[in-house]
Every structure is written in C-alpha cells, then in structure tokens.
N, C-alpha and C positions, 0 to 999 in steps of 0.2 A: 572359037575365040582364036586369035593368032597369036603366038606366042616365039619367044627367040630361043633358040639351041644355041648355046657357046660350046666349042670344042676347042681343047686344049691337046696338041697333038706334041708327042714326044718321042724322038727317036732317041735310040739308043742302041748298041751294037755289043752284042752279047754272044760269045763263042763265034763271031765271025757272021753271026743270024741278023737282021733287022726287025725291028716290031713295032706297032701302031696301036697306042692307048690315049681314047678319047676319055676327057673327063666334063659331065656333062653339068652348068650351073643354072638352076632356075629363076625366072624371075620372079620379084615379090608377086604373091598370090596365086603361086604355083607350088607343085611340087612333083617332086620325080618318083615315076613308077616305072621298074625298068628300064629303059632306054630312052623313055617320051615325060614329057613334061605335062602334068594334067593339073587341070582347074582345082584350086582347094576348094574344098568343099564349105560353100557357104554358112552350116550351119554351128561352124564351132565359133565361139563369140571371145574368150580368153586366150591368150598365151602365156607361155613360162617364159622367162627369160633367168637364166643362170648365168652365173660369175664365176670364173675361176681367177684365182689371185697368187702371187706369189707365194711360196711358202713361207716365207716371213711375217705374212701377213695373216691374219683369223679369218677363217671363212666367212662368206656374207651369203645370206639366206635368199634363195631364189624370190621372184618377184614375178606378180601376178599384172597383167596389164589388157586391159579391153582390147576389142580389135579396132584397128585405127588409130588408136591412140600413141602419141609418141612416149618415150622413156624417159624416166626422173631418174638420173643417174646416181649410184651412192656416194657419197661423200666419203674417202678416204683420207684418216687423218696421217698423212705422211707428205705434208705439203702440199704446192700447187703444179710439183714436176711429175705426170703420171696422164696416162692416154689408153684408150680403151679401145680395142680390136675385135674384129668379127671374126679372124680367125687365128689358130694357136698358132701360126708364123708369124704373127702380125703383121700383114702386108695390108691390109685394109682398116682404115681407123674407120668406128663406128661414127657416124651422123646422128647427133642427139634428138635432128629433128626427123628422122625417118619414122614413116608411120607401121606400125608391127600389126602384120599380120600373117605371120606364123611367129611357132618356139624360135628361141634363138639362144644361144651360147656366147657371151663377151670375155676379152680376155681382157686383162688390165698387165699395163706395161708402167713400170715404177724405176724413178732414180732415185734411191733411197738418200735421204740425210741423215746423218747418225749424231747425237749425243751422247756425252760422257757422264755415267753416273758412279759417282767413288762414295762408297761404304768406307765409312769410319766407325771403329768400336772402343772407347778408352777401356773397356774391360775384358779387351782381347777376346768374349767368345767368337766372334766370328773371328775371319780372318780380313784385312783390310783389302778391298780389292776395287777392279774398274771395271763398269759395265758399259759396253756401246748401246745404247737406244735409240731406235728408229724413231723419227720425230713422231709426235703424237700418240706414239705406243707406251704402253705402261711397263715398269721396271719389273723385271722377275728378280726378288730380292730374295739374299740368300738365307738356308735355312739357320736358324737360330735356334740351338740346343741349350737350353738354361731351365733351372725349375722355376723360375720367376717369370711375371708377366713383362712385356718389353715392350716399345714402343720408337719408331722411328721420326726424327725432328729433323728440319732442312736448317737447324742453326745449333750451335756449340751451347746454349743457354739452355736450352730444350723448351723455348717457347713458344715455338711454331711446329705441332704435331705433322707429321706427313702421313697422308691417301695413299695407300698403294695403290688405287684406283686412277690417280691421279696420269692424264696424259704427258708425258716427256716434251716438253719443249724449248727445253736450253740446258745447258751442262749444270747438273746437280751437285752437292755432297749431301748423302744423307749420314746422319747421327745416330747411334742405336745407345737407346738407353734402356737400362734392366729396370724394371720396377720394384724394389724390395719394400717391404713394408714391416715397421716395428710397431709395438703397442707402448705407448706411454700412458701412464696412471697420471692422473694429477692431484696432490692432498693437499685441501686449505689447512690452515693455523691449528683448527681446533683438530687435525686430525681424522677429517671426512674426505673420503673420494667425491670430489664435487666433479671429476668428471673420466672415465675410463676408456681405455682403447683410443688416443688418439694416434691415429696413423701416420707414420713419417717414412715417407720414400725415401727408399737407401740413397745414399750420396746426397742427401739435401737436411738441410737443418728441418726444424718439428714448427708448425706453426701453432702456438700457443695461444692457450682460450684465454683472455682478457679477463681478469678475475676481482680486481677492483679498480675502481674508477677514481675514486677521491685522492687517494693517496698513493705514492710509489710501493713499488714491490719487488721481490727481488726473487731469484729461482736458483733452490740448491738443490742437490744428488742426496740429501742426507735429511733425518729429520731431527739432527742436533744442527742443524743451519750452519757446518761448517764450512763444504763446498760449492761455493758458487757455481751454478751452471749458467755458461754462455749460450743465450739464445742461436749462436750461429752455429754451434755446433754440429757437425755430421752423425747423423743418427746413425748408429749401425748395431742396433741390437734394442732388445724389451729393455723399459726404465721406468722408476716411480719417480715424479719433481715434486719436490716440497715448495710450496710458494710461503712467502713471507712478508707480512705488512711492515713496510718502513714509517710507522706511525711517527708523525711530528711529536718534539721533546720538548717542553714546555718546564722554565725555572720559573720557579716559587722564592721571593724575598723575602724575608720576615724583617719589620722593623720593630725594633724593639727601644723602651728609654734609656737614657743613657748610664741609669742607674743599673742596670739589668747586663748581663755576659750577653755579646753578639750570637746569633744563632745563624750556622751556614747557611747559605741559599739552596736547593736542593731541585732538583728535576726529576719531572715524570712526563708520562706517556700520555699523547691524547688518550681521554676517554678514562683515566687514572682518576682517582679520587686523591687526597691531598693529606697524607699522614702528619695531623697538626700537632706541633711540640706541646710536651706539658710541664708546665710552669710550676715550683714547688711553690705553692701560696696557699692562705687559707682565705684567700678572699676572692670571691667571682673575677671572671677574667675572661675574655674572648678574641678573637682575630677579626678585623672588618678591612674594609675594602677601600674606604676613604679613610682620611686623616681627622673628619670630625666623629667618627664614630658612629655612623647613622646604618650603616648595611653590616650587619653580623655577615661573616661568609661559613655559608653551609657544607662541611667538607662531604655532604653523601651526594653532591653533584659533582659529576666529572670533569675533569678539567680541559676546556678547548683554547686557552691563552696562556702568557706569561701572564703570572699575578704579582703585587706587592701586596702584603699582609700587615697590617697594624695592629700592634698588642695594643688593648686597653683591660685595666682593672678597675674594678670597682675600689673609688677609696674607702679607709677607712672614717667609720662613721659612728657618729655618736646620735643621742636621743635624747632631746628634750621634753620635759613632761609640762602640759600646761595646766594646772587647775584653777579653778574659779568656784569659790564659795562652795568649796570640797566635792565639788564633782570633776573629771577630767574632761577638762573642754576638747583638748586636741595632743597629738605625739608627734613630732615632727622631726625628720631623719637630715643631720646636719655634716659636712666634712670640717672637722676640726682646724682653725686656723683661717676659715673664710670670713668674710664679713657674714655677720647675723644679720640674717632677716626674721627679726622677732616676728612670731604671731600676733597678730592681732583681732580680737574676740570683737562679734556683730554688736553694736549697742543699741538696742532698743530705743525709741525715742522717750524721753522722761527717766533714763538708767543713767549711773556714771559708772565707770571703770577708773582704779584708782591705780594702774599701773602693775607689773610684777616685781616680786620680792622672791629672794633666797630661801625663806623661812617659813613654816605654815602660821607662822605667827606675824611673820609680815613687818618683820626688822628694817633687813636692809633690802635696800632697792636696786633693781638689777639692771645696770647701765653700760655691761661690756657691749663693744663693738666688734669683738670677733667669738667666734664661736669654739666654747673650751674644748679640751682633749678627752672631756670626762663626760659620761650622762649627768645632766641635772635635773631639778624641779622647781618649776617657778611656780608660785602661788600669785592669785589676784583674790580680789574682792569687786563683783558688781553690785554696786551699790543701786538697791530698787526704788522707785518714785514709792513715795508714801504713801500707806495703805488709804483707799477709801472708805473701808471696812473689813469688819471680821466677820464672817456670818458662819454660823450654826448647819443651815439650810439653804436651799436653791430658791424655797419659797420666800425666806428671809432679804434676800437680795433681790428678787423680784417685787417686792412691798415695799425697799427702803427709796429714799429719793437720791439716785445717784446720778452723775454726768454719765454722757454717751462713752461705754465701750471703761469701764471702770478698772482701776487696779484695787484689786480684793484678795483677801481670804476667804474660802467656803470650804465647807467641809461635805460630804456625799457618799455615800455605801456605792462600791465598786459591784454592777451586774454584768459588767462585760468586760475582759482586758483584751489588748492584743499589741501586737510589737511598739506599733509607735502613737496609740491612743486608747485609752478607758472610758467607758461610759459609766457615769455615778448616777443616782438618782437620791431623794429625799421620800422616796415613794409617792410623790405629787409630780414631780418634774424631772425629766430627762435631759442630761448633759453632756455632751462628747466633749473630752480633753484630750489636746493635743499635747505629746510631749514632746519636748525638743534634744535632738539627736543626739544631744551630750546629755541626757540623763538615760541610765538602764533603769529598764521597766521590770523591778521584781514586785508588782502587784496582783493580787488575786483577787477574784471573785470572793467577794464576801468582805473586804477590807473596806474598813472609815479611813478616810485619807480626808488629810487637809492639802487643798491645793493654793498658790497664790499665783496670782494673774490677771491677765485681763479677761474680763468677763465679755460676752457680746449677746445681743438679742435682738435677732433682726428677723423679723415678719414671725415672731413667736418660736424662731429656731434659736435656741439657746447652746453656747456652746463655749469653750476657753480655750487660752493660748498661754500656759503655764511655763515658769520659770523655775520654779521645784516645788516638790511635793513632800509630805510627810505622812506614812503611816502611824493612822493614831491606834487602830484597834485592829483584831483580826476576826476572820467567821462570826461575823455578824449575819442575822436576817436580815435576808431581802424584804424593805419595807414594799413592793408595789406586789400589785396581783395583775399575772398575766391576765391581756383583755383577748378573748375567744369572739371570731366572727371569722362571716364566708368572706370569701374574696370578692364580691359583690357588697357587700355589708364597708368592707374596709376601703374599696375605694370610694365609696358614696360619704363615707366620714372623712377620707382624706383630700376630696374634691372642696371638700366645705372650708376646711381651715387648714394651719400646720399643727393641731394640737397634738395629731401622732405621731409627729418628729420626735427618735428616741425612744417612742416606748415599746413596750414588750409585747408585741400582738403573736395569736397563734391563731394558725388558718388549716383550714384542711379543705384540699381541693385538688385536681389533677395536675401535675406537676408536668412542667414541657421540658426536655433537655435538649442543648443547641449544639453540643459536637462531644466526642469523647476525647479525651479524658473529660471529665465536667468540666467547663471553667465557667458555665452563666446556667443557671437555672431558673423558672419563672413561672408562675402561675398566669393565667388568662389565656389569650385575650378577651376583654369586652369588645361590645360592639364598635366602641370607638376607637378599638385597637389597643385600649390600655393594658399595662401586664406591670409585676412586681418583680422584678427580678433580683436573684440571690448571686451574689458574688461569692467564689471561693477561689481567691485568688491567694490567701494569706495561709503561711504555713500551715498554721493548727487548725484550717478550714478544709483543707486538701479533701480530706475525706469525709466532710460533714454530710455532701448533699450526695446519696448511694444511691437514690430512686432513679428509674430509667424511664425514659419518654411515655408519656400516657398512665403512669401510676399515679394514683390515689395515695398522697401524703399527708400528714400533719406536720406541719413547721413553725418552732416558736421561734422569733424573728425580730430584731430589732429594725425599727423602718428610717432608715435615714435619706428618705426621699423628703422631698420639700414642695410648697408651691411658690411660686417665683413673683416678682412684681409683675408680672403680665399674666398672672393668673395661670399658668403652663404648669403641670403636676409634673415633677420628675421623680420617678419611683426609683427604688432603690432598697435593700434589704440585708442586714448580715444575722447569717442564720447563726440560730444557737444551738438549738437540739432539733431533729428531724426523727420521727418516728410513726407507727403503726403504718408502714407503708403496705398496700394492697394491690389487686391488681395484677399486671401483666408480670 
C-alpha cells in the first residue's frame, strides 16, 4: 500500500561543517519503523489518548478511544479561551473530527482568567490575605491553627457557608468563623433542670427553649431572680439560666356594710387562693360573689380573675314556739324587727282554731305586726268537733250506728309501735292509728291508749287519723292470739276478704331476699306470682330480717295488705319477730 514520506531538511553550519537531518512523519494508519512508514497492525482495536496540561491545572486521566472513533475533548473549567494541540510546540491544532487510528498525546494551551478571593477573619486567627484563583478552579484556603471547629462563610452574618470544593467564577470574600460552644443549663421555677447542654456558638446569642406558652416569663442568671438575662447576650462561658414565670396579678376587693370598718383590697397571683378576712363576730358569715348572696365564694379554688367579694352575716334571730293543745306545733326562726309572718296551723274540716295567745292560760291574744326582740312562746287551742261517741273497744265502734268517718274516742291495746303510727287491738279487731307529726310518739307495746280522731272502715280495712292520744295504762296483756298458717293458707284466706288486715300472722316458709343490705324480703311466689313482702325501711326494723335468700324462717308479722275495690290483692307486712332460721 502506498504511503507518503514527508522529510524536513534542516541545514546548520557547525564549526564550518554542513549537516543534513531528515525527520519522518507518517500518515494516519501508519507507524515509523527505522526509516520506513509501515501499515499499523489492523488487530489493534483501541488507542490511548494522553493529555498534557499547564502546571496550574490538575492532571487529566488518559482516555481510551475505539479505533476509528472521534475524541470527545474534556471540559476544562478555565473559561472558553483554550486550545488543544497535537505537538508540544503547539503548532498543529487538534481537529476534534479526526478519526483515531493510533495512540496520541494532546497539549493544552490556555489563556488563564484569574479571580481574587479575599480572606477575612474577625478573630485574627488567620492573616487577612488576597488569593488569585484561576476561573473554575477551587481556592486553596489558608491553614487555620485553632482548637475550635471553624467554617467559612460568604457573608459577614455567617448565614451562607462556603464549600471549599466550589469552583471560583467571580471575585469572592470569605469570612472565617470559629465555632466555639458552651453549655447552658435551664432550671424551671421549681428548681428542676428541665433542659441541659443547650450549646451556644461563641460570639452568638443562645437559642433559648420555649418553656411556658400561656404566660410571659423572664430569664435570670441567679436563682434569686435578681439579675435579668438578656437573650441577645453573646455567650462566652458555660452558664445556668433560671426561668421565672410572670403570672398575672389579680385584685380582690372586699365589700362590707357601712357599719363595718373597710377592708383594703389585696392582690394575688394567678393560681393562688384568697386568704379571706376574719371577722370578729359570734354570728355565721360568709363572702359571696354577688350582691344577692346566693353564690358563696369557695376560697379553695385558685384565682383566675379579678374578684369582688361581698360580706354577708346571718342576722340575729329569735324563735317563736307555737303550741296547740299542749303539743308543740312548730318552732319558727325570725329576724327581730321584721314584719312577722305568723304561723298558721292546718285546720281540718270541722275543727276551729281560736288564734295565738301570750300565756298558756290564753288570756292575752297576740296581735303584734313585727317580730319581737327575744324568744317567745305562743299558745293556741284547736277546738275539735263534737265527739260522735266514746268507746272502750273497737268492736263497740263497729256495732254503733255512726256516720261515715266519725270523729270519736276509742281505746285499744298497742301491739306494735313505730315512729309515725301504732297498731291497736281489742282482741278481735286490728286498727292502724296514724299519728300527726306534731305529736311525739312515746307509746310502747302493751300500753292501753285512748285515741281521738276520725275512724275509717273501708272494705273492712280499719284505721284512724288522730289528733291526740292519752296513755291510760302500761304493761297490758295482749288480748289477741297469733294466727299460725302456711303461706298458701294465708294467701287463700287473704284472697277471700280483708279480714286479716292488721292481724298478727305467723308463717314458716322459705324466705327470699331481693338485695343486700336487705331492703325487702318475701315469701312466695305462688303460681299466680303472689308474694308477701316484708318491708324493713324503719329504723327499728333494720336488723329484723336477718335470713338469707333460700332459708326457712318463721316470721310473726302484721299483715298490712288489702283487697281493693277491683278485687286486686295488695300484699304487704310489717315484721314483728323472725325466728327459727334454718337452711343455708
């Protein structure tokens, strides 16, 4: 294959002699062997491209290019003013379109552009200097000889940190900042360290934590809260800061009557309680939040606002005792000097009340319009209707010809007594006697008493509403006989009539208890659901029913149930004794 041989002849005269020198340059695809260009071995598939750069630039690694490919020249961060050459003398510019068929070395020629980097250090750890840096190159920062960490910033406020690997493309000023750190401990109002090791950069204020959000607070450098700490202070040492909450202050105003010495207002912090003033008086008094004295102030509640408290004292009072027919009807409390609201007793139909008197003998009638200044007793007489009869036994009442609900006097022997009523009998009949609340019950079982009041007999259920009683004799023998029967026998008898109402019954059967402590207990039920219930609501019966559910017991009781006008049986009982508990 034909190839070209280019010979360059150089003549030189050295010591009067002439010489001839030939330099042979082979075409692409050929290589020089001795003085001949021979075809390159077609078996070589890749070639190595080496780069020679000026000493100001970092070296570039060789590039491997496939046979016949073109070379992609590396980008040099020195601007646009640079050229690649094929020879060290930089006479032949390299054409990037040249196909590569041999190893090559390329030489870079650069027209450098420089920028200035100014080094500034407020702490004088490094010298303030100016450094020229080729465009696109990184700056070689000066050595910083310090015990602290440090960083470079592009601004004097130290907001934008400079990365030393950043290529320089403009004039730049770099600021050195030493990163000194100190520990700031935070102590809350209770003396507890709530945050420790809050690091603060030297020559910078500390970023304090938010401790409270509801109220204002201040920072102090001492636990006595004397020296206020300014959050803008530059930190240059380890320190402890104490937080003090600035609680709102509230004013408490006290309003008292004109005849009392005024009380100065006080101030209290949020969350504190009010030390209420003490008033020297024997009467009860209190402090109220309104002028109507309806809302008494509870000084155990922490203060959350300004308050006005109004003093109120119970007025001096007197009592008027009202006695009717020798019994205390009422005791009423009054404020002296006020208009009197005289007590008016309830007057039953057929009764008369003659008014109030100052003496028990009822000589001087009471007409005052105003409450007296001292306690008094007033006396009155309730005039009863004319008695329709006086009887010594209940049977006599039933056999007499009387009108409906007659007002009578009748005697009987007490076989059971409780707070508001007693049960009397003549041995045949049983009557419940209801006592008015104005009459004290001093009656005991075995007393023979005389009862004055209205006698009722409805469906053979006999009872009385009385206005007074008299104990005639004590310790009388009970004239009745307890009726013993089974629960089934009892219900069969009770279903037939009201003959057993208020009678004394004795039944032995299985007891059922509804709840604990026992409020009710009962016998039954039968197939129709019937039961007989023993109520234990009265104080003297609380321990009467002691049996447990399912036990067999013997109970003596007063039957208080009845058969109404519709034929419905209402069972009920007042237990007298419970014995012979068996079973569970």
